N, C-alpha and C positions, 0 to 999 in steps of 0.2 A: 157681737155674739149674743145668742139667745140666752135668756135667764137660766134655762134648764137644758142640759144636753140630752138630745133625743137621737139615738143612733139610726133610727128608722129614716131612710131617705138619704142621710149623710153618707152612710157606708156604700150604698149602691151608686151614689153620685161619684164618689172618689174612685170606685172600681171602674166606672165607665170613663172617667177622665184619664186615669193612669193608662188604661189600655188604649184609648183613642189617641193619646199623645205619644204612643210608642215607647213608654217608659219600661215596659216589660220585655222589650225586644232584645234579642241577642243576635249579633251579626258576625258572620265568619270573617269579615275583613276588618273588624274592630281591632286596632293594634294593642289594646290593653290586655293584661293577663286574664285568662278565662277562668271561670268557675262554673262547673256544670253539675246538675243533678237531673238524671233521667228518672222522674218520679215514678215509682212502681204503679202501673196502671190498675185501677180497681176493676173488678168484674162488672160486666153489664147485666148483672142479675137483679138489679133494682136500685133504689136510692142508697146513697152513702149512709154510713152510721157514724157515731161519735168516735169510734176507733180510727176511721179514716180521717176525721177532722183533727184528731190528736196528731196523727202522722203528718198531715199537711201543715199544722201549726208549727211543729218542730222544724220541718224542712224550710218553711217560708220564713221563719225567724232568722235562720242562718242565711238564706238567700238575700233577704233584705239588708242584713248587715254587710254581706260581701258586696252588694251593689253600692251601698254608701261608701264602702272602703275603696271603691274605684275599680272593681273587677267588671269584666264583660261577662255578665251572668246569663247562663242558659238554664232555665227551669222548664223542663220538657213535660208537657201534658199528654194524656192519652188514656185509653181504656182497653181492656182485654176481653176477647170473645168468650173466654172462660169455659168453652167446650161443654163438659158434662154439667157444670153448675148452671149455666144459662139454659141448657136443655131442660134441666130439672125445674128451674123457675117457670119456664114456659109451660111445662107439663102440669105444674100445680095450677097455673092459670086456666089451662084447659079443663082440669078436673073440676074446677068450680062451675064449669058449664056442662059437666057431665060427659066430657069428651076425652079421648086419648090420642096420642100421636098416631096410633095405628088407624084411627078413624079418619084422620086427615090424609095419611099417606106421606111418604118422605118429601116429595117436592113441595106440597102445600105446607107441611110442617116447617121446612127450612125457610120458606117465604115468611111464615109467621115469626120465626126467630129473628129474621132481618127487620121486620117491623118493630119487634121488641127492642132490638139493639138501637135502632134509630131513636126510639122514644127515650130509652134510659141513657144512651150515650149523650143525648142532648141535656138530659136532667143532670147528669154527672158534671158536665161543664158548667151549668148554672150553679150547682152547689159549690164547685171549686171557687167560682167567683165570689159567692156570698160569704165563704169562709175567709176571703181576703187573700187567696193564694195568688202570688204575682207570677204566674206561669206565662210563657210566651204562647198565647192561645192561637196564634197564626200557625203554629207547628203541630196542632192536634193530630195525633196518630191513633190508629186502631189496628189491632193485630190481625184483622182480616182485610186491610187495605191491599190493593193489588200489588203495590211495591213490597209490602210486608210479606205477602204470600210468596212472592218470588224469592225473598230472602230465606224463608222457611224451607222452601223446596231446595234451594242451593245448599243449605246446611245439611239436609238429609242426604243429598247426593254426595256431598263431601265426606260425610261419615261412612257412607256405603263404599265409596272408593278407597277409603282407608282400611276397609275390611272390618269395621267395628259394628256394623248393623247386620243382624242375622235373624233368622226365623227358627223358632223352636217350640215344641210342646212343653209347657211347664204348668205346674199347678198354681193357680192364681186365685185372688179374692174376687169372686164373681157376684155382681149385683143382679138378681133375677128380675128386678123391675126395670133398671136401665139397660139390661142386657150388655154389660160391659165389665171389663176387669177394673179393679181399683188397687191403688197402692196401699201399703199398710198405714200410711199417713192420712188416708181418707176414711178410716174406719172409726166407729164409736164402739167402745167396749162397755157392755152393761151386764148386770147380774140378772139372771132369769131363773124361774123355778121350772124344772123339767122332771121327768121320771127316769130313773136308772133301772133298766130292764135286765134281769139276769136270765140268760139263755143257756141251755145245755146243747153243746155241739157233740154228737156221738163220735166215738173213735171209729174209723173205717173198718177196724178189725172186729168190731162188734162187741168188745169186752170193756165197755165203760164210756165215759164222756168227759169233756172238759167244760167248765163253767166260764161263761163270758158275760161281762157287764157292759151295756151300751146305752147311750142316750139317743141313738138314732137307729131304731130297728129297721127303718126303710132302706138303709144302706147295706143291710145284711146281704141283699141280692148281689152286691158287688164285692163280697169278701173273696180274697184269693189266698189267705193264709191266716194262721193264728200264731202270735208271737208271745214268747215268754222271756223273762230275764235269765241269762245263762247261769246266774248264781242262785236262782230260786229253786230250793231243794224240792218244792212241791211238784215241779213239772220237769225236772231234769231228765227223767226216764221217757218223757213224751216227745222230746226234741227229735226230729227226724221221722216221726210217725205222721199219720194222716188223720184228718177229721172230716166230717161231712157237714157242710154248711146247710142250716135249716132252710126250708121252703124251696130253695133251688136244688138242694141235695147234690151240691158240687163237692167233690173230694179235693181237699187242699192240704198243704203240709203244715207242720208245726215247726217254727224256726226260733232260734235264740237270738236275742238282740238286746244290747245294753240300754237302749232308749225306752224300753218298757218300764213303766212305773209300777214297782212291786206293790205299792200301797194303794193303788187305785183299783176299785172294784174287787175282782178276784185275783188280780195280778196277771191275768191272761188277756191279751189284746187281740181283737179281730182286726185284720189288716185289710184296709180298703183304700188302695192307692189313688183311686179316682175321686175320692171325696174327703180326704184328710191330708193336710200338709206333712205331718209326721209320718203317716202311713206311706205317703208318696216317696219320702226319702228312704224308708225301710225297704219298700218295694224295689227301688233302684238298686240298693246295695245287695239284695238277695235275688235279683233277677226275676222278680215276680211279674206276672202280667198285670195290666191295668184295665179295669172294667168301669164303665160309667152307666149308672142307671137313673140319674137325675138329669133332666134336660136344662137348657139355658133359662127356661122360664120358671124353674124350681119344681116342676111337676115330673112325675115318673116318665121316662122316655121309652122308646120302642124296645130297648134292650131289657126292660123289666117285664116283658111278656104280658101276662094277663092283667098286670097292674098298670100298663101304659095309659097315660092320660090322667091318672089319679093325682090328687095332691099328696104330699108326703104324709100328711095326717091320715088321709083315707087309706093309703097303702099300709101305713103302720097298723091300723086296726085289722086289716086283712091278714097281715103277717102275725099279729098277736093271736088272732083266732086260730090260725094254723098251728102255732106253737102250743096253744092250749089243747087242741085236738090230738096232737102228737106227744103230749106230756113232756114238752121241752121248754115250757115257760116255768121257771122256778119261782120268781117273785118280781115285784116292782116296788120301788121305794122312791120317796121324794129326793130330789137332788138339785141343789142350788149351785149354779156355776156361771162363769162369764162367757158371753158369746159376742161375736163381732157383728155390728150392723153397718149398713151404708149410712154415713153421717148425714147424707142429704135426704134420703127417702125413708130411712129407718127400716128397710128390708133386711132380713137376716141374710148374712153373707154365706154363699156356698163356695167351699173350696172346690175348684173345678179344673180339670185338665183342659187346656186350651192352646191352640196354635197362636202364638203371639210374636210380634216383632220386638226385638231387643237391641239395645246399644251396649256393647261391651265397655266396661268402665275402667278396667285395670290401667290401661295406658292413658286414657283420656283424663283421668282425675289426677295423675301424678304432678303435672305442672301447677295445678291449683293447690295441691297440698304443699308444694314447695313455696308458693307465693304466700300462703297462710303462715307457714312455719317461719318464713323470713320476714313476716310482718309487712310485706308489700301491700297486703290488704289487712286491715285491722278491724276486728269486731269490738264494739264497746257495749257493755262492760267486758272485762277480760274473761269472765266465766263463759260468756257466749262465744268468745274467740276459741276457747278450748272446745266448746261443744261443736262449733263449726268444723274444726279439724277432725274431731272424733267421728262425727257423722259422715264426713267425706271418706275417712279411712275405711269405715264400715260399709260404704255405699255398694250395694249389689248391682248387677247389671240392670239397666234401666228399661223397664217395660214402656215402650214409646208409642204403642198403638191403643186405640179405644174402639169399641164396637158401638159407637153412637152415631147419631144422624147429623151432628152439627160440628163443624170445625174444619181444619185443614185435611183434605184427603191425602193419603199416602201417595207419593209419586211412583207408584208401582204398577206395572202392566204385566199381566200374566197371559200366556198363550194356552191353548187346550192341552199341551203336553206338560204344563207346569213350569215352564221356563219363566223367569222373572227378569224384566227389563226395568232398570231404574234410571229415570231422567226427569228433568223439570217439566218438559212438555211431552205430549203423547207421541211415541215413536211411530214411524210408518210400518214397521214390522218387528217381529221378535228378533232380538240381537243374536240368538243362538240358532233358531231353526228357520227364520224368515217368515213365519206365519203372520198373516194380516188380521187374524181373529184375536185381537187383544182386548182384555177386560181389565179395567182399572179397579184396584182394591177399594172396597167400600169402607174399610177401616179408616179412622181419622187419627191424626197425630195427637198424642197426649198434650194437653194445654200447656204444660210446663216446658214442652219442647220449644214452642214459639216464644214463650215468655223469656227463655234463656237468652234470646237475641235482643231483647229490648234496648239495652244501652247503646247498641250500635246500629241495629236495623232501623231505629227511628231517625238516625242521622244519614241514612242512604246506603248502608252496606247492602250488597257487595260492590256497588258503584263507588268509585273513588271521588267522593264529593268534598267540596270545601268545608262543609259542616263536619264531616267525619274527621277530616284532618285537624280541624280547629278544636272540636269539643270532645274527642275521644283520646285518651281515657277521661272519664268524668272524675268527680271528686268524692261524692258522697251518696249513700243510699240510706233511707230510713224505713224501718219495718219492724214487725213483731217477730218473736223468736220462732213461731210456728212456720215461718216462711224460709228459715235458713236452709233447710234441706231441700224444700220444694223449689226454691227460686234463687236465693243468693249464691249458693255454691254452684248451681248450674250456670248462672251468669258468669261466674268467675272462670270455670273451665271452658265455657264456650268462647269467652272473650280471648283467653289465652290461645285457644286452638285456632280461631279464625282471624284475630287481630294481632296476636303476638304480644298482647299487653292486657293487664287486669282492667276491668271495666270501671273500677272506682277504687279509692284508697281507704275509705273509712265506711263502716256500716254501723249505724246507730240502731241498736235493738231496744226499742222502748217497751214500756209495760203493756200488757194486754188489759184492755179496759173491759171490766165486767159490768153487766147490767145490774141495777139494784135488786132485781128479782133473783139474781144468781146466774152464773154461766157467762162465758165470753160472748162478746157481740159478734154476730156473723150475719152477713146478708143472706147467704144460701140457707142458713138455718132459721132465718126469720126472727133472730133475737137481737137485731141491731136497733139502736135508738137514733132516729133521724136528727142530725144536728140542727136542721132548720127550725125546730121548735124552740131550741135555746137561743138561736140567733135572732129569731123574730121577737122573742120575749126580752132578751137582754143585750143583744148586739153581738156582732162577730168578734169585736175586740175583747169583750168580757168573756165570751166563749173560749177564745184562744188562750186568754190568761188562765182561766179555770182549768182547761185541759192540760196546760203546761205545768200548773201547780200540782196536778195529779201524776205527772210523768215521773217515772222512776224505773229502776231495774226490776222492781217487783210488780206483780199484778195488782191492780187496784179496782175497787168498786166505785163506779161513778157516783159523785155526790154534787148536787146543784149548788151547795154552799160556796164551793170554790169559784163558780161562775158569778155568783152574787157578789163575791169579794172583788172580782174583776170589774163588775159594773160600778161598785162603790169607788174603786180607784179611778175609773174614767170620770165619774161625776166630780170627785175631789179635784182632779187635775183641771177639769173644765172650769170649776168655780174659782180656783186659784188663778188661772190664766185670765179669766174675765175680770177679776179684781185688778190685776196689773194693767190690762188694756184699758179699763175704765179710768185708771190713774193717769193715763196719758203716755204710754210707751211710744215715743216717736222716734227713738233711736236705740240701738242696741250696742253696748260696749262695756267691758269690764273695767270699772273705776272704783274698786273697793276702798273704803276708808274706815270701816268698822270691823269688829271682831266677827260678828255673824256673817258679814259679806266674805271675809277671807275664809271663814270656816266653810260656808256652803260651796264656794268654788273648789276648795280642797276636797270637800266631801264628794262633789261631783266627779273629780278626778279619781278619787279612791274607788268610788262605785263603778266608774267606767272600767277600771282595771279588773274589778271583780266580775263585771259582766263579760268582759272579753275572756277571762279565765274560765268562767262557767260555760261559755260558748265553745271554747276549745276542748273542754272536758265533756261536752254534750250533757251538761247538768242543768236542765231547763227548770226544774223545780226551784233550785237555789237562785237561778237567774231571775225569775219573776219575783221571788221573795226579796231579793236585793232591790229590785226596781220598786216594789211596793213600799218598803221602808224608806228608801231614798225620797220617794215622792210624797207619801202620806205623812211620815213622821218628820223627816229632816227639812224638806223643802216647804211643805205647807204648815205643819204645826209648830216648827221652830223658826225657820228663817223668815217666812212671811209675817208671822206674828211679831217677831222682833223688829222687823223693818217697817211695819205698818205706819208708825208715827211719822217717819221721814217721807214715806210715800204720800200720806195724806197732806203733808206740808208742801208737796210738789218738788221735793229734792231731786233735781235732774240727774245727779250722779247716782243716787240710790235707785231711781227708776230705770236708768240705762243699764245698771249692773244687774238689776232684777230681770230685765228683758234678756240680757246675755245668759244669765243662769237658766232662765226658762228655755231659751233656745237650745242650750246644751242638754237639758233634761229631756226635751222633746226628741232630740236625736237618739238618746239612749233608749227611750221608750218605743220609738217608732217600729223597730222590727217586730216587737211582740204585739203592740197595739197600734196598727198603722193608721186607722181611719180617724180616730179622735185626735191623734197627734198631727196629722196632715191638716185637719180642719182648723185647729188652733194655730198651726204654723202659717196658714194662709192669711190669718188676721194680724200677724206681726208686721211691722213696717219694713219696707224695702226688701221684699222677698224677691230674689233673683232666680230662684229655682224651686221646684217642688221638693218637699222634705224627702220623698222617696229616693231622690238622687242627690240630696245635699251631702257634702263631704262629711264623713265620719270625723268627729272631733279628735284633736290630739289631747291625750291625757296630760294635764299639767301637774304642777307641784301639789302634792297631797300631804305635806308635812304638818299642816294645821287641821287635818281631818279629825283629830281628837281634841280640838281646842275647847269644845263645849261639854266634854265628858263629865266633869265635876258638876257643871250646872244641870245637866240632864239627870244625873244621879241625885242631886239635891232635890230636883222637882219630883222625882219618883218617891224619895223618902217623905217629902212633905205631903204628897197625895196619899201615901200609904199610912203615915203615922201622925201627921200634923206637926212634925218636928221640923223647924226651919234651921237650915245650916247657914252660918254666916258667910256671905260672899261680898266681894268689893268690886268697885269700878264697873267696867262694861259687863262683867258677869252678873253683878247685882241688877243692873238695868235689864239685861236679857231675861233673867229669872222673873223679874217683876212683870215684864211685858208678856211673857208666854204663860206663866203660871197664874198670874193675877191673884196673889195670895190674899189681897184684901176682900175678894169675893168669896173666899172659902171660910165657912164657919168652922173654925178650929180653935181649940183651947190652948194651943201651943204644944200639945202632945206631951209625951213623957220621953225625954231623951234617955233616961236611965233604962226604961223598958225597951226602947229601940236598940240601945247598945247591947243589952242582954240578949235580945233576939238575934242580932248580928253575930255575937260571940258564939251562940249555939250553931248558927249556920256555918261559921268558919270551922268549928270543931267537927261538925258533921262532914263537911267537904274534905277536910284534912284526913279524917279517918277513912273516908272512901278512897281517896287517892293514895293512901298508904297501903291499901289492900292490893297486893301484887296480882291476885287472881282477877280483880276488877280491871286493873290497868292492862293486863295481858289479854284478857278475853273479850272485854267490851269493845264495841265498834270504836274506831279512832275518833270519829266526830263526837261520840258520847263522852269519851274521856276528855277531849279538848274542851267541850262545853262545860264540864265539871271544873276544869282548871280555870276557865274564864269566870265562872261563878265565884270561885274562891278568891280570885284576884279582885273582883268587884266587891265582895263582902269585906275584904280587908281595906279597900279604899274607903268604903262607906264608914267602916269602923274608925279609921284614922280621922276622917272628916268630922265625925261626931265627937270623938275623944278630944280633938283639938279645939 
């Protein structure tokens, strides 16, 4: 072994070796019990970021453990075409060259997107490997593969045949840059400074006016009514009368509606169903017409007459001039409010009436709700399980179409008479009238439509394949909470509808990793940090360790210190292993004859049970914390220091036992830090298999795991206060070997002062635990930690008092 561990080169070599030797492969005819994760495919919008690396690290740690435990493991790789996100990324790239998608035309633009995906799809697979993800790379899938496209078309036709897909005019969130509808989940809400314009609407009878406040004067042209609250005494006599809309001088009614906010503006609301979601609902309930004066590109359309073609700002100035000339502009005042933006391009969202394709959700979501309530699928932590149920209960009909240039085109063919034929391949004629003049819809399917099929389309659905029969349903999914509504719930109801079974049984919702500058990491937003920088600087093992240390149910800000701790651990393990190998480990076997040997073997068993419990609870932060203390403190700083004299003397039993202890330690560490452990493992004698597929150890007797507790506490007291606690026998020898008190310049300390300090700590802890409010309201682990401190202080006090 080299004197210093350098992950550069070592990690790439092991990735190539494991893959070349087929150790990542999952086979349908393998008789062992299967364990499957269809890893959520990242978007081909660019390089992965550290959030993806966190997700991979968690899943791969579980996968490697299950593989060692003897399962036939399928870890499915792939990437997602991402529809609008990828189109947006390519358009940003074009903008840097001073071009737009319209400059290229649809055909050339789609060709450019394919070039982009080939480039970044390949990069994603390289990054998967560098992170150490043990995916079955032979099975790489893409959501625009021919077989996947067939699956998507089949799903659409299936839903159509069930009567759940329909077309309807609805008001949607419209992005005037991408020229497509967006879901509420794709919006960014920001505060902006606007002007609130107060306008007089004359009564049609000519005997007065009603005052209206609006932040969008350009939409006055589409007003079809004025609404007031039925309990508003100021306007009760005006209900049922008519007013004249300024500029267009249209006569419209005054209606009463409880959705009007009495405290906003003047308490009277102009109703513009074509450009406001609330107005749209009011218009439906009162039978009002719908007018649209703003086009898809955000400019005034032909319905706006002389203002056609103007920007909204230009139209607003013309309208304001008219209002001034006609003495109908009362005042303008500053107004700060929240508006919705497209989270990708930051364009201001236009509420717009649009003919869209929808999927009715009421029946489709019921089996998924039942599965969640019965815990056939479990989200972790429990708070996210409750959120998953609530979000599915509230799920509206699903807008499944997009008006973009990239993605799965809808399998819809329309004849000149407006008849629609739905099938996977182009029909010879219209199913209703026999016309041969068929036009395919230019709309594409919402990206999440195809993503919902991922757990089974990757396995060959709708064909009845061996892979499908063997690996569906899978076991686990890992993701962040912002994907629950967009993806996880949709995979659940799609799997139940098409396969009759949930796609996985557990969903781990990990923390959202925030960039140090603030805000969540996102490829499409350009706020992601490329994991390759940390991998190249510190190694994949250190990066995986650090990311898992940051993993929790709460959002966290990335900090490099956790990765540096991982590198420190890898170096410590390397140096300890090199010490043993230089001592001449020629055989491995447990032949303990001393207290420290029995203790470390028991401690390894105790730690293994803790590791397994943490994995079962998906508690990765505590998992790596357990491994760190086991390796750094127990194995290296206590066990090896205590055993060194026998090792240097060439004690064969001590060396063989140390080799066996190291072997067990490497197995526990491997799933989290695979490369450095495999490299050390390969240097041990008589290796019959790679560590990646070595059998997971059986946890042995751990009754002596606390055998050195009083020695360790004596060492802590000595280092803190200089007070030496009397010890005898093996404990005295171990204390001397590890602490080396003769090297510490201490005057013996003050036992009385230390006793006084410990009594104060006991008093403080007892008072805190006697506080019922603290015990009932503090987090359980905080209360338990305080109890452990109290027990420790009492032990130390007893040791010194005696």
